C-alpha positions as CSV (number, residue, x, y, z in Angstrom):
1,X,0.2,-82.0,-32.3
2,X,3.3,-82.0,-34.4
3,X,2.7,-81.5,-38.1
4,X,5.0,-81.9,-41.2
5,X,5.7,-85.5,-40.3
6,X,4.1,-89.1,-39.7
7,X,2.5,-88.9,-36.2
8,X,5.0,-90.3,-33.5
9,X,3.6,-93.1,-31.6
10,X,5.6,-94.8,-28.6
11,X,5.0,-98.6,-27.4
12,X,6.4,-98.7,-23.5
13,X,6.3,-102.0,-22.0
14,X,8.9,-104.1,-19.9
15,X,7.7,-107.6,-21.6
16,X,9.7,-108.0,-24.9
17,X,7.5,-110.6,-26.1
18,X,4.4,-108.1,-25.6
19,X,6.4,-105.1,-27.7
20,X,7.2,-107.6,-30.2
21,X,3.0,-108.8,-30.7
22,X,2.2,-105.0,-30.9
23,X,5.0,-104.3,-33.5
24,X,3.7,-107.5,-35.2
25,X,0.0,-106.5,-34.7
26,X,0.4,-103.0,-35.9
27,X,3.0,-103.5,-39.0
28,X,-0.2,-102.2,-41.4
29,X,0.3,-98.5,-39.6
30,X,3.7,-98.2,-40.5
31,X,3.1,-95.9,-43.3
32,X,0.5,-93.8,-41.5
33,X,2.7,-93.6,-37.9
34,X,6.1,-93.6,-36.8
35,X,6.2,-96.1,-34.3
36,X,8.8,-97.0,-31.4
37,X,9.1,-99.6,-28.9
38,X,10.6,-99.1,-25.7
39,X,11.0,-101.9,-23.1
40,X,12.1,-99.4,-20.3
41,X,10.8,-96.6,-19.2
42,X,13.9,-94.5,-18.7
43,X,14.2,-94.9,-22.3
44,X,10.6,-93.7,-23.8
45,X,11.3,-90.8,-21.4
46,X,14.8,-89.8,-23.3
47,X,13.4,-90.6,-26.4
48,X,10.4,-88.0,-25.7
49,X,13.1,-85.3,-24.3
50,X,14.9,-86.1,-27.6
51,X,11.5,-85.6,-29.9
52,X,8.4,-85.8,-28.2
53,X,5.6,-88.2,-29.2
54,X,2.3,-87.3,-30.4
55,X,0.5,-90.5,-28.6
56,X,2.2,-92.9,-25.9
57,X,0.9,-96.2,-25.4
58,X,2.0,-97.3,-21.9
59,X,2.0,-100.6,-19.6
60,X,0.8,-99.6,-16.0
61,X,3.0,-102.2,-14.2
62,X,6.9,-101.6,-14.9
63,X,10.2,-101.9,-12.7
64,X,11.6,-98.6,-11.5
65,X,8.8,-96.5,-12.8
66,X,5.1,-97.0,-12.8
67,X,3.0,-96.5,-16.0
68,X,1.6,-93.5,-14.4
69,X,4.6,-92.0,-13.3
70,X,5.9,-92.3,-17.0
71,X,3.0,-90.9,-18.4
72,X,3.6,-87.7,-15.6
73,X,7.2,-87.3,-16.7
74,X,6.6,-87.5,-20.3
75,X,3.9,-85.0,-20.4
76,X,5.5,-82.8,-18.0
77,X,8.3,-82.6,-20.6
78,X,5.7,-82.0,-23.6
79,X,2.1,-81.7,-22.4
80,X,0.5,-82.1,-26.2
81,X,1.6,-86.0,-25.9
82,X,-1.7,-87.8,-26.4
83,X,-1.2,-91.0,-23.8
84,X,-3.1,-94.5,-23.5
85,X,-3.0,-97.0,-21.1
86,X,-2.5,-100.8,-20.8
87,X,-2.9,-103.2,-17.7
88,X,-3.5,-106.3,-16.5
89,X,-5.4,-105.3,-13.4
90,X,-8.4,-103.6,-14.3
91,X,-8.7,-101.6,-10.6
92,X,-11.0,-99.0,-10.0
93,X,-8.1,-96.7,-8.2
94,X,-6.0,-97.4,-11.3
95,X,-8.3,-96.0,-13.7
96,X,-9.6,-93.3,-11.3
97,X,-5.7,-92.1,-11.4
98,X,-4.9,-92.7,-14.9
99,X,-8.5,-90.4,-15.9
100,X,-8.3,-87.8,-13.6
101,X,-4.4,-87.4,-12.6
102,X,-2.6,-88.4,-14.9
103,X,-5.2,-87.1,-17.9
104,X,-4.8,-90.5,-19.8
105,X,-7.1,-90.0,-23.0
106,X,-7.8,-94.2,-23.1
107,X,-7.5,-96.9,-20.7
108,X,-7.4,-100.7,-21.9
109,X,-6.8,-103.9,-20.2
110,X,-4.6,-106.7,-21.7
111,X,-4.7,-108.5,-24.2
112,X,-6.2,-105.6,-26.1
113,X,-7.2,-106.6,-29.7
114,X,-5.1,-104.7,-32.2
115,X,-8.1,-103.2,-33.9
116,X,-9.4,-102.1,-30.6
117,X,-6.0,-100.3,-29.8
118,X,-5.6,-98.7,-33.3
119,X,-9.1,-97.2,-32.7
120,X,-7.8,-95.5,-29.9
121,X,-4.7,-94.1,-30.8
122,X,-6.6,-92.5,-34.1
123,X,-9.0,-91.4,-31.8
124,X,-6.1,-89.8,-29.6
125,X,-4.6,-88.3,-32.6
126,X,-7.7,-86.7,-33.5
127,X,-8.2,-85.6,-30.5
128,X,-5.0,-83.8,-30.4
129,X,-5.6,-81.9,-33.5
130,X,-8.8,-80.4,-32.3
131,X,-7.0,-79.7,-29.2
132,X,-4.8,-77.8,-30.8
133,X,-7.2,-75.4,-32.5
134,X,-9.1,-74.8,-29.4
135,X,-8.4,-72.4,-26.8
136,X,-5.5,-73.2,-24.2
137,X,-6.2,-75.2,-20.8
138,X,-6.4,-73.4,-17.9
139,X,-3.5,-73.1,-15.5
140,X,-2.8,-76.3,-13.6
141,X,-3.8,-74.2,-10.1
142,X,-7.2,-73.3,-11.7
143,X,-7.8,-77.2,-12.9
144,X,-6.7,-78.4,-9.0
145,X,-9.0,-76.1,-7.7
146,X,-12.1,-76.9,-9.7
147,X,-11.4,-80.7,-9.4
148,X,-11.2,-80.1,-5.3
149,X,-14.7,-78.1,-5.6
150,X,-16.0,-80.7,-7.3
151,X,-14.9,-83.1,-4.8
152,X,-16.9,-81.1,-1.9
153,X,-20.3,-81.6,-3.8
154,X,-22.8,-84.3,-2.4
155,X,-23.4,-85.4,-6.0
156,X,-21.9,-87.6,-8.2
157,X,-20.6,-86.2,-11.4
158,X,-19.1,-88.9,-14.2
159,X,-18.0,-86.4,-17.4
160,X,-18.5,-88.7,-20.5
161,X,-18.1,-88.8,-24.2
162,X,-20.7,-91.0,-26.8
163,X,-21.4,-94.0,-25.8
164,X,-21.1,-93.0,-22.1
165,X,-17.0,-93.6,-22.4
166,X,-15.7,-91.9,-19.1
167,X,-13.2,-88.9,-19.4
168,X,-13.4,-87.2,-16.0
169,X,-15.4,-88.4,-12.5
170,X,-15.4,-86.5,-9.2
171,X,-14.7,-88.8,-5.8
172,X,-18.1,-89.4,-5.3
173,X,-19.0,-90.2,-8.9
174,X,-16.0,-92.9,-8.8
175,X,-17.5,-94.2,-5.7
176,X,-20.9,-94.5,-6.9
177,X,-19.1,-96.5,-10.3
178,X,-17.2,-98.8,-7.8
179,X,-19.5,-99.2,-4.7
180,X,-23.1,-98.7,-5.3
181,X,-24.0,-102.0,-7.1
182,X,-25.7,-100.3,-9.9
183,X,-22.9,-98.7,-11.8
184,X,-19.4,-99.7,-12.8
185,X,-16.8,-98.6,-15.4
186,X,-15.9,-101.3,-17.8
187,X,-12.3,-102.2,-18.5
188,X,-12.5,-99.8,-21.6
189,X,-13.3,-96.8,-19.7
190,X,-17.3,-97.4,-20.6
191,X,-19.8,-96.5,-17.6
192,X,-22.4,-99.7,-17.6
193,X,-25.1,-100.6,-15.1
194,X,-25.8,-103.9,-13.9
195,X,-28.5,-104.5,-16.3
196,X,-27.9,-104.7,-19.6
197,X,-31.3,-103.3,-20.7
198,X,-30.4,-100.0,-18.6
199,X,-26.7,-100.0,-19.7
200,X,-28.2,-99.4,-23.6
201,X,-30.8,-97.1,-22.7
202,X,-28.1,-95.3,-20.7
203,X,-25.7,-95.0,-24.0
204,X,-28.5,-94.0,-25.8
205,X,-29.5,-91.5,-23.4
206,X,-26.0,-90.0,-23.7
207,X,-25.8,-90.0,-27.2
208,X,-29.2,-88.2,-27.5
209,X,-27.9,-85.3,-25.2
210,X,-24.3,-85.1,-26.7
211,X,-26.2,-84.9,-30.4
212,X,-28.6,-82.1,-29.4
213,X,-25.9,-79.9,-28.2
214,X,-25.6,-77.5,-25.5
215,X,-29.2,-76.7,-25.6
216,X,-30.8,-80.7,-25.6
217,X,-33.1,-81.1,-22.5
218,X,-31.7,-83.0,-20.0
219,X,-32.7,-86.6,-19.8
220,X,-33.1,-89.0,-16.8
221,X,-32.8,-92.7,-15.2
222,X,-33.5,-94.4,-12.6
223,X,-30.7,-97.2,-12.2
224,X,-31.5,-100.6,-10.2
225,X,-29.2,-101.8,-7.8
226,X,-28.5,-105.5,-7.1
227,X,-29.7,-105.3,-3.6
228,X,-33.2,-103.8,-1.9
229,X,-32.2,-100.0,-1.9
230,X,-34.1,-97.8,-4.0
231,X,-32.5,-96.9,-7.7
232,X,-29.6,-94.6,-8.1
233,X,-31.1,-91.3,-9.5
234,X,-29.0,-90.2,-12.4
235,X,-29.6,-87.1,-14.8
236,X,-28.0,-86.7,-18.0
237,X,-27.2,-83.7,-19.1
238,X,-25.2,-81.6,-22.1
239,X,-21.9,-79.8,-21.1
240,X,-20.2,-77.3,-23.2
241,X,-16.5,-77.6,-24.2
242,X,-14.3,-75.5,-26.2
243,X,-14.5,-75.2,-29.9
244,X,-13.6,-78.1,-31.4
245,X,-12.9,-80.4,-28.7
246,X,-15.2,-83.5,-28.6
247,X,-18.6,-82.8,-27.4
248,X,-19.4,-84.9,-23.8
249,X,-22.1,-85.2,-21.1
250,X,-22.2,-84.9,-17.7
251,X,-24.2,-87.5,-15.8
252,X,-25.2,-86.4,-12.0
253,X,-25.7,-89.4,-9.7
254,X,-27.4,-89.1,-6.5
255,X,-28.5,-91.7,-4.1
256,X,-32.1,-91.2,-2.9
257,X,-31.4,-93.0,0.5
258,X,-28.4,-90.9,1.2
259,X,-30.1,-87.3,1.3
260,X,-27.0,-84.5,2.0
261,X,-27.8,-82.1,4.5
262,X,-26.0,-79.0,5.8
263,X,-24.2,-79.0,9.0
264,X,-25.5,-77.5,12.4
265,X,-23.4,-75.2,12.4
266,X,-23.9,-74.3,8.8
267,X,-27.9,-73.6,9.7
268,X,-26.8,-71.9,13.1
269,X,-24.7,-69.3,11.1
270,X,-27.3,-68.8,8.6
271,X,-30.4,-68.4,10.2
272,X,-28.7,-67.1,13.3
273,X,-29.8,-70.0,15.7
274,X,-28.2,-71.4,19.2
275,X,-26.6,-74.8,18.3
276,X,-29.7,-76.9,19.7
277,X,-32.0,-74.9,17.7
278,X,-30.1,-75.6,14.9
279,X,-29.8,-79.4,15.7
280,X,-33.7,-79.5,15.7
281,X,-33.7,-78.1,12.6
282,X,-31.6,-80.6,10.9
283,X,-33.4,-83.3,12.4
284,X,-36.8,-81.7,11.3
285,X,-35.5,-81.3,8.1
286,X,-34.6,-84.9,7.5
287,X,-38.4,-85.3,8.1
288,X,-38.9,-86.6,11.7
289,X,-41.7,-85.4,13.6
290,X,-41.0,-83.3,16.4
291,X,-41.7,-86.3,19.5
292,X,-39.0,-88.2,17.5
293,X,-36.4,-85.4,16.6
294,X,-36.9,-84.7,20.7
295,X,-36.1,-88.0,21.5
296,X,-32.9,-88.1,19.2
297,X,-31.7,-85.0,20.5
298,X,-32.3,-86.1,24.3
299,X,-34.5,-83.3,24.9
300,X,-38.1,-83.1,26.5
301,X,-41.0,-82.4,24.3
302,X,-41.9,-79.5,25.8
303,X,-38.2,-77.7,25.4
304,X,-38.5,-78.9,21.6
305,X,-41.7,-76.9,21.0
306,X,-39.8,-74.0,22.6
307,X,-37.2,-74.1,20.3
308,X,-39.5,-74.9,17.2
309,X,-41.1,-71.5,18.2
310,X,-37.6,-69.8,18.5
311,X,-36.9,-71.1,14.9
312,X,-40.1,-69.7,13.3
313,X,-39.7,-66.4,14.7
314,X,-36.3,-66.0,13.6
315,X,-36.8,-67.6,10.1
316,X,-39.7,-65.8,9.5
317,X,-41.8,-68.7,8.7
318,X,-44.9,-70.8,10.2
319,X,-45.0,-74.6,9.2
320,X,-42.6,-77.5,9.6
321,X,-43.1,-78.2,5.9
322,X,-41.4,-74.7,5.3
323,X,-38.6,-75.8,7.2
324,X,-37.9,-78.8,5.8
325,X,-37.6,-76.7,2.3
326,X,-35.3,-74.1,4.0
327,X,-33.4,-76.8,5.3
328,X,-33.0,-78.7,1.7
329,X,-32.6,-75.2,0.0
330,X,-28.9,-74.2,2.5
331,X,-25.8,-75.6,0.5
332,X,-24.4,-79.0,1.7
333,X,-20.8,-80.1,1.1
334,X,-19.2,-83.5,1.8
335,X,-17.8,-83.0,4.8
336,X,-14.1,-83.3,5.2
337,X,-13.9,-82.0,8.6
338,X,-14.8,-85.4,10.6
339,X,-12.4,-88.4,9.5
340,X,-14.6,-88.9,6.2
341,X,-12.8,-89.3,2.8
342,X,-13.4,-87.3,-0.3
343,X,-16.5,-88.4,-1.7
344,X,-18.0,-90.2,1.2
345,X,-19.7,-88.1,3.5
346,X,-18.7,-88.9,7.1
347,X,-21.8,-90.3,9.3
């Protein structure tokens, strides 16, 4: 963050009446902030190159250049600029791109009350000040690799600040927030549940974990879904950050009806099994009886029992319950090689 002058804040929107409204409603902050109002993305980008802004408040939908593209261009020129997005369409894909890809600090829907927006700008300035004293972030390639790795995990990961304000999601976490019928992302970037009481409990647990620091014990919450499926399992755990950075917690979200298991190829390679033996191992690992597993695989019960004896001999175990534990302990990733998309295991 620049020092020695009033923080520079720019507002970018292609609708003049919106800019006029922002100018009037934020007039009281003129003594604290050096504010600029731009009706075109090119104008804002040129001003950024001439003298970088500390905070940019950008409309999502603009002609010639979208708000996300403008934010990427502005931060490419000056990475320390904190960004806030305003949009009239609070769709989940926009929020995910804003939070994860463009590193947008806050995401608000129009019309946004002046007090809320001013609070967001103050928080952005405070965050920038804290980041200036923290260790520099890892290189872009390392960050991209980290996100790609997190997107392969069969667990939804949602990183939140106090009151469950979302700052990062992996692909499966975004899916749970958008399609589970249990969790959702509010227009102010707050993670909510389908029930008011559970939302309050979630926010309380997040705040307790954050207040407890890195040694705080993890908390757990069963989040009810709107349909008859079993609740989502959510574990809230502290997450260490750089010195001076805002404290965060991580939500680990899983669906008990959507067990992630290793592929048959993984099991075959790990335990030196044939393809047929590995497929039987997976079926038994799902909890099927050997009779049902044989029927699913289209083999006789006698063949299944022969395979099972070989499996026991190769793995050094003697009971089917041990085989289930062996399968569940094996590494499992979201499969992107069979037509599935990130965050959605292939069928």
